[in-house]
C-alpha positions in Angstrom: 84.2 58.7 0.8 82.8 61.0 3.4 81.8 63.5 0.8 80.0 60.8 -1.2 77.9 59.8 1.7 77.0 63.4 2.3 75.8 63.7 -1.3 73.6 60.6 -0.7 71.9 62.1 2.3 71.4 65.4 0.5 70.0 63.6 -2.5 67.5 61.6 -0.5 66.2 64.8 1.0 65.8 66.5 -2.4 64.2 63.4 -3.9 61.2 63.9 -1.6 60.9 67.4 -3.0 60.7 65.9 -6.5 64.1 67.3 -7.5 67.0 65.6 -9.2 69.7 63.9 -7.0 73.1 65.5 -6.9 75.9 62.9 -6.7 78.9 65.2 -6.8 79.9 68.5 -8.3 79.8 67.2 -11.8 77.0 64.6 -11.8 73.2 64.6 -11.1 70.8 61.8 -11.7 67.1 60.9 -11.9 65.1 57.7 -11.5 62.3 57.7 -14.1 62.0 53.9 -14.0 61.4 52.2 -10.6 60.8 48.5 -9.7 58.8 46.8 -7.0 60.4 47.0 -3.5 58.2 44.3 -1.9 60.3 41.6 -0.2 63.5 42.8 -1.7 65.9 43.2 1.3 67.2 39.6 1.4 68.0 39.4 -2.3 71.0 40.2 -4.6 70.8 43.3 -6.8 72.5 43.0 -10.2 74.1 46.3 -11.1 74.9 47.1 -14.8 76.5 50.3 -16.1 75.5 51.3 -19.6 75.4 54.3 -22.0 72.1 55.7 -22.9 72.3 54.7 -26.6 73.6 51.2 -25.8 71.6 48.6 -27.7 69.2 46.8 -25.4 70.0 43.4 -26.8 73.3 43.6 -24.9 71.5 43.5 -21.5 68.1 42.1 -22.4 69.1 38.5 -21.4 70.4 39.6 -18.0 67.0 41.3 -17.3 65.1 38.2 -18.4 67.2 35.7 -16.4 68.1 37.5 -13.2 65.9 36.4 -10.3 66.5 39.5 -8.1 66.3 43.2 -8.5 68.3 45.0 -11.2 69.8 48.5 -11.3 70.8 50.1 -14.6 73.2 52.9 -14.1 72.8 54.9 -17.3 75.2 57.5 -18.5 73.7 60.1 -20.8 75.6 61.2 -23.9 73.7 64.5 -23.8 74.1 66.9 -20.9 70.5 68.1 -21.5 67.9 66.3 -19.4 65.2 66.6 -22.0 67.0 65.0 -24.9 67.1 62.2 -27.4 69.5 60.4 -25.0 66.8 60.3 -22.3 64.1 59.3 -24.8 66.3 56.5 -26.2 67.2 55.0 -22.9 63.7 55.3 -21.5 62.0 53.5 -24.4 64.6 50.7 -24.6 64.6 50.0 -20.9 60.8 50.2 -20.4 60.4 47.7 -23.2 62.3 45.2 -21.1 60.5 45.7 -17.8 57.8 43.3 -19.0 60.4 40.5 -18.3 61.3 41.7 -14.9 59.3 44.1 -12.6 62.2 44.7 -10.3 64.2 47.0 -12.6 65.4 50.4 -11.6 67.1 52.8 -14.0 69.1 55.9 -12.9 69.8 58.4 -15.6 73.1 60.2 -14.9 73.9 63.5 -16.5 77.2 65.4 -16.6 75.9 68.7 -15.4 76.1 70.7 -12.2 72.4 71.5 -11.9 69.0 71.3 -13.6 65.7 73.1 -13.5 63.9 69.9 -14.5 62.2 68.0 -11.7 61.7 64.2 -11.5 58.0 64.6 -12.3 58.7 66.8 -15.3 61.2 64.4 -16.8 58.8 61.5 -16.3 56.0 63.5 -18.1 58.4 64.4 -20.9 59.4 60.8 -21.4 55.8 59.4 -21.2 54.8 61.9 -23.9 56.8 59.9 -26.5 55.4 56.9 -28.3 58.0 54.2 -27.8 56.3 52.0 -30.4 57.4 54.4 -33.2 60.4 52.4 -34.4 61.6 54.9 -37.0 61.7 57.7 -34.4 63.5 55.4 -31.9 66.1 54.4 -34.5 66.7 58.0 -35.2 67.2 59.2 -31.6 69.2 56.1 -30.6 71.7 56.5 -33.4 74.5 58.7 -32.1 76.3 60.9 -34.6 79.7 59.8 -35.8 82.8 61.2 -34.2 86.6 61.1 -34.6 88.8 58.6 -32.8 90.2 61.4 -30.7 86.7 62.5 -29.6 85.8 58.9 -28.8 88.9 58.5 -26.6 88.2 61.7 -24.7 84.6 60.7 -24.1 85.8 57.3 -22.9 88.3 58.8 -20.5 85.5 60.9 -19.0 83.2 57.9 -18.6 82.3 58.1 -14.8 82.3 54.3 -14.3 83.1 54.5 -10.6 80.5 57.1 -9.9 78.0 54.9 -11.8 79.0 51.9 -9.6 78.7 53.9 -6.4 75.2 55.1 -7.3 74.2 51.4 -7.7 75.5 50.6 -4.2 73.9 53.6 -2.6 70.6 53.1 -4.3 70.3 49.3 -3.9 67.3 48.3 -1.8 68.7 44.8 -1.1 71.4 43.8 1.3 73.7 42.2 -1.4 75.0 43.5 -4.7 76.9 42.1 -7.7 78.2 44.4 -10.4 78.5 43.1 -14.0 79.0 44.1 -17.6 76.3 44.2 -20.1 77.8 41.3 -22.1 78.5 39.1 -19.0 76.2 36.1 -18.2 75.9 33.7 -15.3 75.6 30.0 -14.8 72.1 28.8 -14.2 72.7 28.0 -10.5 74.4 31.3 -9.8 71.6 33.4 -8.1 70.1 30.7 -5.9 73.4 29.3 -4.7 75.1 32.6 -4.1 72.1 34.0 -2.2 72.3 31.0 0.2 75.9 31.7 0.9 75.4 35.5 1.0 73.0 35.1 3.9 75.5 33.1 5.8 78.9 34.7 4.9 77.9 38.3 4.3 76.5 39.2 7.7 77.3 42.7 8.8 79.7 41.5 11.5 81.9 39.8 8.8 84.2 41.4 6.3 83.8 38.9 3.4 83.5 39.1 -0.3 82.2 36.1 -2.3 84.4 35.7 -5.4 83.2 34.0 -8.6 85.3 32.9 -11.5 84.8 34.4 -14.9 85.5 32.8 -18.3 85.9 34.0 -21.9 84.1 31.9 -24.5 85.5 31.9 -28.1 83.0 29.8 -30.0 81.4 30.5 -33.4 77.9 30.1 -32.1 76.6 32.1 -29.1 75.8 29.2 -26.8 74.2 29.4 -23.4 76.4 27.8 -20.8 74.4 26.5 -17.9 76.9 24.4 -15.8 80.5 23.3 -15.3 80.0 20.2 -17.5 79.3 22.4 -20.5 82.1 24.8 -19.5 84.6 21.9 -19.2 83.8 20.6 -22.6 84.5 24.1 -24.1 87.8 24.4 -22.2 88.9 20.9 -23.4 88.1 21.9 -27.0 90.0 25.1 -26.7 86.9 27.4 -26.8 87.1 28.8 -23.3 89.6 30.0 -20.7 89.4 31.8 -17.4 89.3 35.5 -17.9 92.8 37.1 -17.9 94.4 33.6 -17.4 96.8 34.3 -20.3 98.2 37.3 -18.4 101.1 36.0 -16.3 100.8 39.0 -13.9 97.5 37.7 -12.6 98.2 34.0 -12.6 97.3 33.8 -8.9 93.7 34.2 -10.0 93.9 30.6 -11.4 95.0 28.9 -8.2 93.1 25.7 -7.8 91.3 26.2 -11.1 91.8 22.6 -12.2 90.5 21.4 -8.9 87.5 23.7 -9.2 86.8 22.5 -12.8 87.1 18.8 -12.1 85.1 18.7 -8.9 81.5 17.5 -9.4 78.8 20.1 -9.0 77.1 19.9 -5.6 73.5 20.8 -4.9 74.7 22.4 -1.7 76.6 25.7 -2.4 80.0 26.0 -0.8 83.3 27.9 -0.6 86.3 26.4 -2.3 88.9 28.3 -0.3 89.9 31.7 0.9 92.4 33.4 -1.5 94.9 35.8 0.2 95.3 39.1 -1.5 98.9 38.4 -2.6 98.9 39.7 -6.2 98.8 43.4 -6.9 96.9 43.0 -10.2 94.3 40.6 -9.0 90.8 41.9 -9.7 88.4 39.4 -8.2 84.7 39.6 -9.3 82.7 39.8 -6.2 79.3 39.6 -4.5 79.2 41.7 -1.3 77.0 43.6 1.1 75.9 47.0 -0.3 77.8 48.8 2.5 81.3 48.0 1.3 83.9 50.8 0.7 82.8 52.8 -2.3 84.9 53.1 -5.5 87.4 55.9 -5.8 86.0 58.3 -8.3 89.1 60.3 -9.1 90.7 57.5 -11.2 90.3 58.1 -15.0 88.6 55.3 -16.9 89.8 52.6 -17.5 92.9 52.7 -15.4 92.8 51.1 -11.9 89.1 51.4 -11.6 88.7 47.9 -10.1 92.3 47.1 -9.0 92.4 50.0 -6.5 89.0 49.2 -5.1 90.1 45.6 -4.3 93.3 47.0 -2.7 91.1 49.2 -0.5 89.0 46.2 0.5 92.2 44.4 1.4 93.4 47.4 3.5 89.9 47.4 5.2 90.4 43.8 6.2 88.1 42.0 3.8 88.5 38.2 3.1 88.1 36.9 -0.5 86.1 33.6 -0.5 86.3 31.7 -3.8 82.9 30.1 -4.7 82.5 26.5 -5.9 80.5 25.7 -9.0 79.0 29.0 -9.9 80.6 31.2 -12.6 80.2 34.0 -15.1 81.2 34.2 -18.8 81.2 36.4 -21.8 81.4 35.7 -25.5 84.3 37.0 -27.5 83.0 38.3 -30.8 84.4 40.0 -33.9 84.5 43.4 -32.2 86.6 42.2 -29.3 90.0 42.9 -31.0 88.7 46.4 -32.0 87.7 47.0 -28.4 91.1 46.0 -27.2 92.9 48.4 -29.5 90.4 51.2 -28.5 90.9 50.6 -24.8 94.7 50.7 -25.3 94.3 54.1 -26.9 92.1 55.2 -24.0 94.7 54.0 -21.5 97.4 56.2 -23.0 95.1 59.2 -22.8 94.3 58.5 -19.1 97.7 57.6 -17.8 98.9 61.1 -16.8 95.8 61.8 -14.6 96.1 58.3 -13.1 99.5 58.9 -11.4 98.2 61.8 -9.4 95.0 60.1 -8.5 96.8 57.0 -7.2 99.1 59.1 -5.0 96.2 60.9 -3.4 94.2 57.7 -3.0 97.0 55.9 -1.1 97.3 58.9 1.2 93.6 58.6 1.9 93.9 54.9 2.6 96.7 55.6 5.2 94.3 57.9 7.0 91.3 55.5 6.9 93.3 52.3 7.6 96.4 53.2 9.6 96.9 49.7 10.9 97.3 48.3 7.4 99.7 50.9 6.1 102.2 49.7 3.4 100.1 46.5 3.0 98.0 45.3 0.1 100.4 46.8 -2.5 99.7 50.4 -1.5 
């Protein structure tokens, strides 16, 4: 954690000199797309991690609907800074900034150093004509690769570093991380911001927890409120995320009470959930200065679970929010993704054991008073 903050300070200094920012010994990043920083401190930043060739339709709606600033943490498939990956991501993201002027994009490269400055990259990207659709399709269409190669690339996906860059670069006091296919209820931003200003003061160690649901419906409907959500649940088209997994059933405590209670115009906390289940991965809104994610864990093993355990060790309280929620639509590719993730897990398992052992030793040094607690 200390090393990460050192990288941040070092990066800030070099940014003034128009150089790239070094995150760690493997990753550097640039910010060729920057939003408007006016009146941004008391807002909630939405952080999304994506790949450079990811279709913009996956995150277009979030950019259109989110009322606060957005950070896109973009991992480049190419290690070369001046590349098709950079061109593809730049054109796709800039085409969406017309919907939201508070969008920042950080292009992350898996390389130790670069001789390309921030200004040179920006000039390189602006030289392209993003309206040339044939060219854009060509550069945004990654070459085919074997399953083994896909698995290896997935294991090397630096999701925790991408998340940490979002927290370190956020200009607002509050941050929520999300997936590119996850959407929020219509009252989410306004209600959560009111509670964030009250419950996420620096003197408190709180995290605001929102429930998330999976929607299995033939048409991609927009769910605005609990009334619509309840109707889908009653018809068998929706369930709380991971509810079917008995190992995380504590996540569904007071779910029926939450669902059946009428929506209130005044935002509120339903209850405080003790961290008493080792596999619970609450989705949270927090201050930007929470403990950062441990970057030694291989994706996708333990990337969120271990972070929540550290928050527990650090003394954080998990406050379940009333009324607001997130959801994502299950589509025909969901089953394929599940099988792929299962393959990736097998490839990452060996490295995970060592990372977990070192991580728990670090926690015992940082938080000696909570040793042997929080399933560590």
